[in-house]
One Martini backbone bead per residue (centre of mass of N, CA, C, O) as a GRO file, in nm:
protein
  419
    1MET     BB    1   9.192   4.379  15.212
    2GLU     BB    2   9.027   4.108  15.234
    3GLY     BB    3   9.240   3.947  15.398
    4ALA     BB    4   9.244   4.134  15.646
    5THR     BB    5   8.944   4.093  15.719
    6ILE     BB    6   8.953   3.787  15.772
    7LEU     BB    7   9.166   3.789  16.000
    8MET     BB    8   9.005   3.968  16.190
    9ALA     BB    9   8.758   3.782  16.221
   10LEU     BB   10   8.911   3.530  16.327
   11SER     BB   11   9.036   3.664  16.574
   12LEU     BB   12   8.760   3.709  16.709
   13LEU     BB   13   8.670   3.400  16.706
   14GLY     BB   14   8.896   3.214  16.683
   15LEU     BB   15   9.134   2.913  16.639
   16GLY     BB   16   9.097   2.672  16.851
   17GLY     BB   17   8.861   2.494  16.691
   18LEU     BB   18   9.089   2.418  16.494
   19CYS     BB   19   9.264   2.236  16.298
   20ALA     BB   20   9.557   2.210  16.135
   21HIS     BB   21   9.439   2.175  15.847
   22GLN     BB   22   9.240   2.413  15.861
   23ARG     BB   23   9.450   2.626  15.920
   24ARG     BB   24   9.614   2.587  15.654
   25LYS     BB   25   9.383   2.653  15.452
   26LEU     BB   26   9.326   2.931  15.561
   27ARG     BB   27   9.605   3.053  15.500
   28GLN     BB   28   9.591   3.008  15.190
   29LEU     BB   29   9.340   3.179  15.145
   30VAL     BB   30   9.463   3.440  15.252
   31ALA     BB   31   9.704   3.454  15.052
   32ALA     BB   32   9.533   3.463  14.792
   33SER     BB   33   9.385   3.720  14.867
   34ASN     BB   34   9.637   3.899  14.877
   35ASN     BB   35   9.724   3.855  14.582
   36HIS     BB   36   9.463   3.971  14.463
   37ASP     BB   37   9.500   4.251  14.585
   38ASP     BB   38   9.766   4.314  14.437
   39GLU     BB   39   9.654   4.292  14.147
   40ILE     BB   40   9.442   4.514  14.177
   41SER     BB   41   9.640   4.738  14.254
   42GLN     BB   42   9.812   4.722  13.996
   43LEU     BB   43   9.582   4.767  13.795
   44ARG     BB   44   9.497   5.040  13.907
   45SER     BB   45   9.771   5.183  13.854
   46ARG     BB   46   9.779   5.134  13.549
   47LEU     BB   47   9.517   5.281  13.485
   48GLN     BB   48   9.600   5.557  13.595
   49ALA     BB   49   9.850   5.589  13.412
   50ALA     BB   50   9.694   5.570  13.144
   51GLU     BB   51   9.511   5.813  13.193
   52GLN     BB   52   9.738   6.021  13.222
   53GLU     BB   53   9.863   5.973  12.940
   54ASN     BB   54   9.608   6.038  12.781
   55LEU     BB   55   9.578   6.328  12.883
   56ARG     BB   56   9.855   6.424  12.787
   57SER     BB   57   9.819   6.360  12.487
   58SER     BB   58   9.567   6.534  12.446
   59ALA     BB   59   9.699   6.801  12.531
   60LEU     BB   60   9.921   6.803  12.318
   61LEU     BB   61   9.741   6.787  12.066
   62SER     BB   62   9.573   7.039  12.134
   63THR     BB   63   9.810   7.237  12.136
   64TYR     BB   64   9.918   7.192  11.853
   65ALA     BB   65   9.650   7.268  11.707
   66SER     BB   66   9.598   7.558  11.836
   67VAL     BB   67   9.896   7.685  11.736
   68SER     BB   68   9.829   7.649  11.452
   69PHE     BB   69   9.810   7.810  11.141
   70ASP     BB   70   9.682   7.566  11.043
   71ALA     BB   71   9.430   7.380  10.918
   72VAL     BB   72   9.257   7.120  11.115
   73ILE     BB   73   9.087   6.815  11.007
   74LEU     BB   74   8.857   6.560  11.131
   75LEU     BB   75   8.732   6.270  10.971
   76ASP     BB   76   8.513   6.049  10.884
   77GLU     BB   77   8.388   5.811  10.661
   78ASP     BB   78   8.138   6.036  10.616
   79LEU     BB   79   8.260   6.334  10.635
   80ARG     BB   80   8.262   6.398  10.934
   81ILE     BB   81   8.319   6.605  11.194
   82VAL     BB   82   8.526   6.545  11.479
   83SER     BB   83   8.764   6.763  11.445
   84LEU     BB   84   8.912   7.095  11.531
   85ASN     BB   85   9.073   7.382  11.502
   86GLY     BB   86   9.089   7.720  11.519
   87SER     BB   87   9.161   7.775  11.219
   88ALA     BB   88   8.924   7.605  11.107
   89ALA     BB   89   8.693   7.759  11.246
   90ARG     BB   90   8.754   8.029  11.099
   91LEU     BB   91   8.718   7.920  10.813
   92LEU     BB   92   8.417   7.805  10.856
   93GLU     BB   93   8.239   7.989  11.034
   94SER     BB   94   8.176   7.771  11.281
   95ASP     BB   95   8.044   7.656  11.602
   96SER     BB   96   7.894   7.371  11.466
   97ALA     BB   97   8.080   7.150  11.299
   98VAL     BB   98   8.055   6.922  11.472
   99GLY     BB   99   7.888   6.647  11.299
  100ARG     BB  100   7.927   6.760  11.020
  101ARG     BB  101   7.949   6.791  10.704
  102LEU     BB  102   8.172   6.930  10.496
  103ASP     BB  103   7.959   7.040  10.273
  104GLU     BB  104   7.801   7.219  10.504
  105VAL     BB  105   8.067   7.426  10.588
  106ILE     BB  106   8.186   7.430  10.281
  107ASN     BB  107   8.257   7.607   9.967
  108SER     BB  108   8.407   7.311   9.833
  109GLN     BB  109   8.422   7.067   9.606
  110ASP     BB  110   8.723   7.001   9.586
  111LEU     BB  111   8.764   6.924   9.885
  112CYS     BB  112   8.550   6.699   9.897
  113ASP     BB  113   8.674   6.524   9.671
  114LEU     BB  114   8.948   6.483   9.810
  115ALA     BB  115   8.838   6.341  10.066
  116ASP     BB  116   8.696   6.110   9.911
  117LEU     BB  117   8.956   6.000   9.775
  118ALA     BB  118   9.113   5.930  10.046
  119ARG     BB  119   8.943   5.671  10.122
  120ARG     BB  120   9.100   5.505   9.864
  121GLU     BB  121   9.374   5.590   9.992
  122THR     BB  122   9.716   5.554  10.131
  123GLU     BB  123   9.805   5.823  10.037
  124SER     BB  124   9.884   6.135  10.020
  125LEU     BB  125   9.714   6.443   9.927
  126ASP     BB  126   9.808   6.708   9.700
  127GLN     BB  127   9.672   7.053   9.682
  128GLN     BB  128   9.567   7.344   9.507
  129LEU     BB  129   9.333   7.582   9.643
  130VAL     BB  130   9.031   7.776   9.597
  131ILE     BB  131   8.884   7.963   9.874
  132GLY     BB  132   8.730   8.198   9.770
  133ASP     BB  133   9.002   8.443   9.810
  134ARG     BB  134   9.188   8.191   9.876
  135ASN     BB  135   9.494   8.017   9.913
  136TYR     BB  136   9.558   7.655   9.922
  137ARG     BB  137   9.733   7.401  10.087
  138VAL     BB  138   9.647   7.058  10.052
  139ARG     BB  139   9.624   6.780  10.291
  140VAL     BB  140   9.529   6.433  10.247
  141ARG     BB  141   9.452   6.157  10.486
  142SER     BB  142   9.434   5.820  10.562
  143VAL     BB  143   9.331   5.668  10.879
  144SER     BB  144   9.392   5.351  11.090
  145PRO     BB  145   9.372   5.303  11.409
  146GLY     BB  146   9.400   4.962  11.465
  147GLY     BB  147   9.173   4.902  11.226
  148SER     BB  148   8.876   5.006  11.337
  149ALA     BB  149   8.912   5.294  11.218
  150HIS     BB  150   8.811   5.572  10.995
  151PHE     BB  151   9.015   5.844  10.884
  152ILE     BB  152   9.039   6.202  10.787
  153GLY     BB  153   9.300   6.416  10.715
  154VAL     BB  154   9.312   6.787  10.722
  155GLY     BB  155   9.538   7.017  10.564
  156MET     BB  156   9.560   7.391  10.574
  157GLN     BB  157   9.745   7.629  10.379
  158ASP     BB  158   9.798   7.965  10.365
  159ILE     BB  159   9.917   8.107  10.029
  160THR     BB  160   9.841   8.393   9.931
  161ASP     BB  161  10.099   8.563   9.975
  162LEU     BB  162  10.281   8.379   9.805
  163VAL     BB  163  10.131   8.414   9.538
  164HIS     BB  164  10.166   8.721   9.523
  165LEU     BB  165  10.473   8.718   9.531
  166ASN     BB  166  10.519   8.549   9.275
  167ARG     BB  167  10.368   8.745   9.091
  168ALA     BB  168  10.552   8.989   9.146
  169ARG     BB  169  10.811   8.858   9.042
  170ARG     BB  170  10.715   8.812   8.754
  171ASP     BB  171  10.653   9.108   8.697
  172LEU     BB  172  10.934   9.213   8.745
  173VAL     BB  173  11.083   9.055   8.526
  174ALA     BB  174  10.906   9.151   8.290
  175ASN     BB  175  10.946   9.456   8.324
  176ILE     BB  176  11.254   9.472   8.322
  177SER     BB  177  11.303   9.334   8.053
  178HIS     BB  178  11.143   9.540   7.887
  179GLU     BB  179  11.280   9.810   7.983
  180LEU     BB  180  11.572   9.724   7.890
  181ARG     BB  181  11.539   9.647   7.590
  182THR     BB  182  11.461   9.915   7.454
  183PRO     BB  183  11.709  10.106   7.512
  184ILE     BB  184  11.933   9.913   7.425
  185THR     BB  185  11.844   9.881   7.130
  186ARG     BB  186  11.860  10.181   7.054
  187ILE     BB  187  12.154  10.230   7.120
  188ARG     BB  188  12.271  10.023   6.923
  189LEU     BB  189  12.151  10.143   6.661
  190ILE     BB  190  12.281  10.422   6.682
  191ILE     BB  191  12.577  10.331   6.690
  192GLU     BB  192  12.576  10.180   6.423
  193GLY     BB  193  12.501  10.434   6.253
  194LEU     BB  194  12.769  10.599   6.324
  195PHE     BB  195  12.971  10.340   6.205
  196LEU     BB  196  12.906  10.352   5.912
  197ASP     BB  197  13.092  10.349   5.625
  198ALA     BB  198  12.864  10.409   5.398
  199ASP     BB  199  12.755  10.636   5.629
  200LYS     BB  200  12.861  10.934   5.693
  201PRO     BB  201  12.815  11.134   5.945
  202LYS     BB  202  12.706  11.417   6.042
  203ARG     BB  203  12.728  11.636   6.291
  204LYS     BB  204  12.423  11.684   6.341
  205ALA     BB  205  12.345  11.382   6.349
  206SER     BB  206  12.536  11.303   6.580
  207ILE     BB  207  12.416  11.483   6.797
  208GLN     BB  208  12.134  11.358   6.789
  209SER     BB  209  12.225  11.070   6.861
  210LEU     BB  210  12.350  11.145   7.136
  211LYS     BB  211  12.084  11.247   7.261
  212GLU     BB  212  11.939  10.975   7.241
  213ILE     BB  213  12.136  10.823   7.417
  214ALA     BB  214  12.096  11.000   7.669
  215THR     BB  215  11.796  10.940   7.704
  216GLU     BB  216  11.824  10.631   7.740
  217THR     BB  217  12.020  10.647   7.979
  218ASP     BB  218  11.827  10.792   8.171
  219ALA     BB  219  11.621  10.562   8.179
  220LEU     BB  220  11.813  10.355   8.306
  221LEU     BB  221  11.882  10.519   8.561
  222LEU     BB  222  11.594  10.542   8.667
  223LEU     BB  223  11.539  10.242   8.696
  224ALA     BB  224  11.774  10.180   8.889
  225GLN     BB  225  11.683  10.379   9.114
  226GLU     BB  226  11.404  10.256   9.168
  227LEU     BB  227  11.506   9.976   9.249
  228LEU     BB  228  11.681  10.074   9.483
  229ASP     BB  229  11.460  10.209   9.646
  230LEU     BB  230  11.280   9.958   9.677
  231SER     BB  231  11.492   9.785   9.822
  232MET     BB  232  11.531   9.972  10.068
  233ILE     BB  233  11.243   9.974  10.166
  234GLU     BB  234  11.193   9.654  10.201
  235SER     BB  235  11.462   9.623  10.395
  236GLY     BB  236  11.480   9.883  10.599
  237GLN     BB  237  11.734  10.092  10.511
  238ALA     BB  238  11.562  10.336  10.506
  239ILE     BB  239  11.616  10.673  10.625
  240LEU     BB  240  11.460  10.934  10.805
  241ARG     BB  241  11.564  11.283  10.806
  242LEU     BB  242  11.448  11.541  11.009
  243VAL     BB  243  11.433  11.881  10.893
  244LYS     BB  244  11.455  12.212  10.862
  245THR     BB  245  11.316  12.327  10.542
  246PRO     BB  246  11.316  12.495  10.262
  247LEU     BB  247  11.107  12.438  10.003
  248LYS     BB  248  11.234  12.593   9.764
  249GLN     BB  249  11.511  12.460   9.768
  250VAL     BB  250  11.419  12.174   9.697
  251PHE     BB  251  11.267  12.244   9.431
  252ASP     BB  252  11.499  12.376   9.271
  253GLU     BB  253  11.676  12.120   9.262
  254ALA     BB  254  11.469  11.935   9.120
  255ILE     BB  255  11.434  12.110   8.865
  256GLU     BB  256  11.730  12.108   8.774
  257ARG     BB  257  11.747  11.796   8.736
  258LEU     BB  258  11.496  11.816   8.505
  259GLY     BB  259  11.589  12.010   8.273
  260SER     BB  260  11.672  11.824   8.033
  261GLN     BB  261  11.396  11.688   7.993
  262ALA     BB  262  11.239  11.950   7.936
  263GLU     BB  263  11.413  12.045   7.692
  264THR     BB  264  11.350  11.813   7.499
  265LYS     BB  265  11.025  11.916   7.506
  266LYS     BB  266  11.006  12.225   7.551
  267LEU     BB  267  10.977  12.276   7.858
  268SER     BB  268  10.831  12.435   8.144
  269ILE     BB  269  10.911  12.512   8.491
  270VAL     BB  270  10.678  12.633   8.726
  271SER     BB  271  10.732  12.816   9.034
  272HIS     BB  272  10.502  12.864   9.335
  273VAL     BB  273  10.715  12.914   9.600
  274PRO     BB  274  10.746  13.029   9.894
  275GLN     BB  275  11.008  13.129  10.095
  276LYS     BB  276  10.864  13.090  10.391
  277LEU     BB  277  10.849  12.790  10.359
  278VAL     BB  278  10.866  12.543  10.626
  279VAL     BB  279  10.979  12.211  10.661
  280LEU     BB  280  10.962  11.870  10.765
  281CYS     BB  281  11.250  11.702  10.625
  282ASP     BB  282  11.391  11.500  10.372
  283ALA     BB  283  11.548  11.627  10.113
  284ASP     BB  284  11.623  11.381   9.938
  285GLN     BB  285  11.346  11.240   9.943
  286LEU     BB  286  11.177  11.479   9.839
  287LYS     BB  287  11.325  11.508   9.568
  288ARG     BB  288  11.246  11.229   9.468
  289ALA     BB  289  10.942  11.269   9.469
  290LEU     BB  290  10.929  11.524   9.289
  291GLY     BB  291  11.085  11.401   9.052
  292ASN     BB  292  10.869  11.189   8.982
  293LEU     BB  293  10.640  11.392   8.925
  294LEU     BB  294  10.789  11.551   8.702
  295HIS     BB  295  10.846  11.318   8.514
  296ASN     BB  296  10.549  11.251   8.470
  297ALA     BB  297  10.466  11.531   8.356
  298ILE     BB  298  10.663  11.536   8.116
  299LYS     BB  299  10.565  11.278   7.974
  300TRP     BB  300  10.250  11.389   7.937
  301SER     BB  301  10.326  11.639   7.809
  302PRO     BB  302  10.313  11.857   7.575
  303PRO     BB  303  10.493  12.009   7.364
  304GLY     BB  304  10.567  12.339   7.477
  305ASP     BB  305  10.483  12.343   7.761
  306ALA     BB  306  10.371  12.330   8.113
  307VAL     BB  307  10.488  12.304   8.451
  308THR     BB  308  10.320  12.330   8.771
  309ILE     BB  309  10.406  12.475   9.096
  310THR     BB  310  10.241  12.465   9.415
  311ALA     BB  311  10.220  12.647   9.741
  312ALA     BB  312  10.035  12.612  10.060
  313GLU     BB  313   9.879  12.689  10.337
  314ASP     BB  314   9.714  12.441  10.584
  315GLY     BB  315   9.765  12.504  10.869
  316ASP     BB  316   9.995  12.248  10.956
  317GLU     BB  317  10.022  12.261  10.642
  318VAL     BB  318  10.156  12.179  10.316
  319VAL     BB  319  10.033  12.232   9.987
  320VAL     BB  320  10.104  12.043   9.692
  321THR     BB  321  10.105  12.114   9.331
  322VAL     BB  322  10.099  11.926   9.020
  323TYR     BB  323  10.090  12.046   8.691
  324ASP     BB  324   9.936  11.939   8.379
  325ASN     BB  325   9.842  11.911   8.010
  326GLY     BB  326   9.748  11.639   7.999
  327PRO     BB  327   9.519  11.375   8.024
  328GLY     BB  328   9.535  11.253   8.292
  329VAL     BB  329   9.325  11.101   8.543
  330ALA     BB  330   9.123  10.862   8.592
  331ASP     BB  331   8.891  10.800   8.831
  332ASP     BB  332   8.926  10.468   8.837
  333VAL     BB  333   9.274  10.512   8.888
  334ARG     BB  334   9.368  10.692   9.134
  335GLU     BB  335   9.470  10.450   9.321
  336ARG     BB  336   9.637  10.255   9.125
  337ILE     BB  337   9.885  10.443   9.043
  338PHE     BB  338  10.032  10.361   9.336
  339GLU     BB  339  10.110  10.104   9.221
  340ARG     BB  340  10.307   9.869   9.139
  341PHE     BB  341  10.347   9.860   8.784
  342TYR     BB  342  10.144  10.071   8.717
  343GLN     BB  343   9.977  10.152   8.400
  344ALA     BB  344   9.745  10.343   8.261
  345ASP     BB  345   9.865  10.434   7.945
  346VAL     BB  346  10.081  10.316   7.707
  347SER     BB  347   9.977  10.456   7.440
  348HIS     BB  348  10.061  10.756   7.549
  349SER     BB  349  10.358  10.698   7.690
  350GLY     BB  350  10.529  10.478   7.522
  351ASP     BB  351  10.606  10.260   7.737
  352GLU     BB  352  10.713  10.416   7.990
  353GLY     BB  353  10.817  10.271   8.246
  354ALA     BB  354  10.760  10.060   8.549
  355GLY     BB  355  10.569  10.176   8.785
  356LEU     BB  356  10.738  10.313   9.057
  357GLY     BB  357  10.729  10.622   9.120
  358LEU     BB  358  10.450  10.658   9.274
  359ALA     BB  359  10.503  10.452   9.497
  360ILE     BB  360  10.746  10.608   9.615
  361CYS     BB  361  10.601  10.869   9.674
  362LYS     BB  362  10.398  10.761   9.879
  363HIS     BB  363  10.604  10.658  10.081
  364ILE     BB  364  10.748  10.927  10.143
  365ILE     BB  365  10.507  11.106  10.228
  366GLU     BB  366  10.397  10.918  10.455
  367ALA     BB  367  10.666  10.922  10.619
  368HIS     BB  368  10.617  11.245  10.673
  369GLY     BB  369  10.289  11.260  10.743
  370GLY     BB  370  10.144  11.254  10.473
  371ASN     BB  371   9.971  11.309  10.160
  372ILE     BB  372   9.860  11.144   9.848
  373TRP     BB  373   9.707  11.256   9.532
  374ALA     BB  374   9.463  11.230   9.268
  375GLU     BB  375   9.296  11.402   9.020
  376GLY     BB  376   9.047  11.381   8.822
  377ASN     BB  377   8.963  11.455   8.479
  378SER     BB  378   8.660  11.541   8.540
  379GLN     BB  379   8.759  11.834   8.658
  380GLY     BB  380   8.972  11.845   8.421
  381LYS     BB  381   9.230  11.917   8.244
  382GLY     BB  382   9.479  11.728   8.344
  383GLY     BB  383   9.732  11.692   8.584
  384HIS     BB  384   9.675  11.625   8.948
  385PHE     BB  385   9.912  11.649   9.209
  386VAL     BB  386   9.884  11.589   9.566
  387PHE     BB  387  10.058  11.712   9.864
  388SER     BB  388  10.154  11.676  10.211
  389LEU     BB  389  10.309  11.878  10.475
  390LEU     BB  390  10.477  11.955  10.749
  391LYS     BB  391  10.536  12.196  10.940
  392ALA     BB  392  10.795  12.293  11.140
  393ASP     BB  393  10.575  12.390  11.384
  394ALA     BB  394  10.452  12.118  11.394
  395ASP     BB  395  10.269  11.840  11.536
  396PRO     BB  396  10.330  11.528  11.481
  397GLU     BB  397  10.150  11.224  11.474
  398PRO     BB  398  10.316  10.965  11.389
  399ALA     BB  399  10.584  11.114  11.525
  400PRO     BB  400  10.815  11.227  11.710
  401VAL     BB  401  11.008  11.530  11.675
  402ALA     BB  402  11.366  11.625  11.744
  403GLY     BB  403  11.486  11.706  11.474
  404ALA     BB  404  11.793  11.647  11.338
  405GLY     BB  405  11.800  11.358  11.505
  406ASP     BB  406  11.569  11.240  11.354
  407GLU     BB  407  11.457  10.899  11.294
  408ARG     BB  408  11.296  10.708  11.022
  409ALA     BB  409  11.156  10.437  10.912
  410LEU     BB  410  11.082  10.290  10.611
  411GLU     BB  411  10.760  10.207  10.465
  412MET     BB  412  10.546  10.033  10.285
  413PRO     BB  413  10.262  10.086  10.156
  414GLU     BB  414   9.976   9.908  10.121
  415SER     BB  415   9.897  10.006   9.822
  416ALA     BB  416  10.201   9.890   9.718
  417ASN     BB  417  10.133   9.612   9.731
  418PRO     BB  418  10.099   9.314   9.619
  419ALA     BB  419   9.811   9.158   9.434
   0.00000   0.00000   0.00000
């Protein structure tokens, strides 16, 4: 650019007054100026390319950080926040975290100590921390790009759900091991007693022993069925098929299935279900839910007593109540008894059951579009479990029902998730 300007000026002035040597020097000066212009132009192009690459890299890093589920925080050597992504901003719950010290924006001395320790370490530090009511896997590392600046990178992964899942798995193994060990041990002892050569059992004693074996076998079968139901529910393989069904028919079949257990405790199951009540339900699933409630009532009822079932219309719903004369449910655990593996009072129940039956009941009833709850024993003696179902001619809110062809996938209710 400058060389071209010089040539233009000289052409206007004219070169005739210059000698050959002066003209040669002038041409060299113009050539050098052109070379200088080329170098400036190349330098300017390189600078523009570098700026474009820097913008691109910044955009990529910003995109990676913003879409990450994990919280990412960049600190300087004084533990002041230089940058953070959206997940970290939500964690810190602060719109002005940049420029502030880490200990000013988060209530976790353990995290601050870990970041401080990283300033003196060359390797990354990994640790599991509890911040508030959440569990985090934290990785902290010191970085010095180019050796001129010192930064600390903090990555935080929320593993609360994973911790709860691992805890639920441990509880599952512990519960199943315990529940299997008791009936299996009893069955083995009874069988050994039957076959002792030194003590030939009489027929009456043998029959009683066989009844005890049958009782323990029923307990094992119930546990296996509950585990299978729970597995089907959580895998999404259980399907609800809704058809118009007489309620009394379903309840009579469920009562008949529990007859042997009631007979063992000399209990009677009294049903007051009108023949006219027709509900929209999956009969097999509803029988399983009622069976779990009846099994629970039989377990808690005193021997020789009665378990009562009533059903009545209430608008578009049918409300069913299962009564027993046991100790009932304390007011403070009315919600918890529907959690998986929860047992209200093993001292009174004989430590029977894995605590899955009521969780499965809740899941089945809610999948039908109804509700289930327990009334506290402060209202009176005995256990009262109540659930509602849609009448066959009602318009269900949870999902449109097309009759016998309607299918609905079953999902585990939130209250039954591991805590």
